[in-house]
N, C-alpha and C positions, 0 to 999 in steps of 0.2 A: 727560271725554275730554281728553287732552293736546292742546294747540294744534298740536304738530308732527306729529300723527298723520295718515296718509294713508288716506282712505277709498275703498273701491271704489264703483262705481255702485250695486251691490246694497246696500251699507251705507247709502248716501244714500236709496235707495228705501225701505228699512225704517224709517229714522229719520223721513222726511217722510211716509211712507205714500202714496207716489206710484208711478206706473208707470215702467217703463224709458224709454219714449219721452218722457215729461214731463221726466224728469231730463236726458236728452240735449238736449231743447229748451232747458232752462235753461242748459246748458253752451254750446250752439250760439249762443244769444242773448247770451252773456257775462254773464248775471245771476249765474251760479255759476261762478267760476273753477276751472280744472282744469289738470292737467299730464298729459303722456303720457310714460310710461316704457316704451320698447320699443313693444309693441302694446297696453299696458295704460293705461287712463284712471284717474287718481287725483284725488280732490278733497281738498285740505287741510282738516282739521277746522276750522281758523280761518276758511276761506272759507265753510264751511257755517254756522258760528255767525254770521258777518257777514251772510250772506244772510237768516237767520232774523230777526236783529235789525232789518235794513232793512225786511223785510216787516212786522214788528210795528209799527215806527214809521210806515210808510206807512198801515197800517190804522187807526192811532189818530187 
């Protein structure tokens, strides 16, 4: 996945196997950075990769 790709909430839900409210909770708590374009919420692929890396490091 290219680092400059913008993912939808549904994309993130599918990749993390999480529900919509959990993904929005991560965004709301600023653990998963996102941007708003018009009325659409987008998560940079790099932000998702960073989130996964941080969670893996915290679990180790």
